[in-house]
N, C-alpha and C positions, 0 to 999 in steps of 0.2 A: 189778578192773584188775591186771593182770598186771606184775610186776618182779622180773627173778631166776626167783628158785626162791618169792617169796612171790605169792600171789595174794590179795589183801583189796579190801574196800568201804570206803573212804574214812569212808561214814557208820557204818558198826561202831563207829570210834573214837569216843568221845566226852573232851573234855576236863573231867577230874575238879577240881572246885575245892574247897578248902580253907582253912582260917584256919592262915595263916601267922605266926611271927615269929622274927626270926632271932636279935634281942636276949633272948628266953626259951627261944628253942632248940625252937619251938611243931613239930612237925611236919616239922623237916627232912626225916630221912628220909622220911618219906612222900612229898613231894615228887620225892627222888631214884628212889623206887621208882616211883614215874608215870613218871617219864623213862627210866628203863634200862627198863618195862614196852613204852614207846612204840618207843623204837628196838628193841625187839626185837619187837613184833609188826609194825612195819612194815618193817625189814631195810633191811639198810645200801644196799641198790642203789635203792631208794623215799629215803630221805634225803638218797645223792647227788646226783639228780634232782631232788629241792625246792632243795639247793643251788645247785646249776647254773641253776635257774630261779630263781633269791632275787639271785644275781651280775648274770643277765643283766638284768634287771629294774632292778636300782642302776645298772646300768653304762647302760641306757637314760636313767633319770632323770638320771643327772651331764647326760650328752650335752645331753639337751633343755635342759637349766639351763643348762648353760655356752653354747648357743645362743640362748636367750632373753636372757640375759645380754649377750652381743654383739650382740644387736640392738636390744635398749633404748639402748646407748651406741653 
């Protein structure tokens, strides 16, 4: 997929899994570094495109729920 200046295959990204504890401060910095790495690798254009898709899905879900509620009553 090409978005803006970045070319990547979403399958190239894997979601790292780590034990985290905010109470103990365990791996908080590591999780933050993973988030920054994701942002850099995916690029701002990709992230904005995904955010717009999420907003659109959310809107359609809201409208569908509101319509179903009206139809039930």
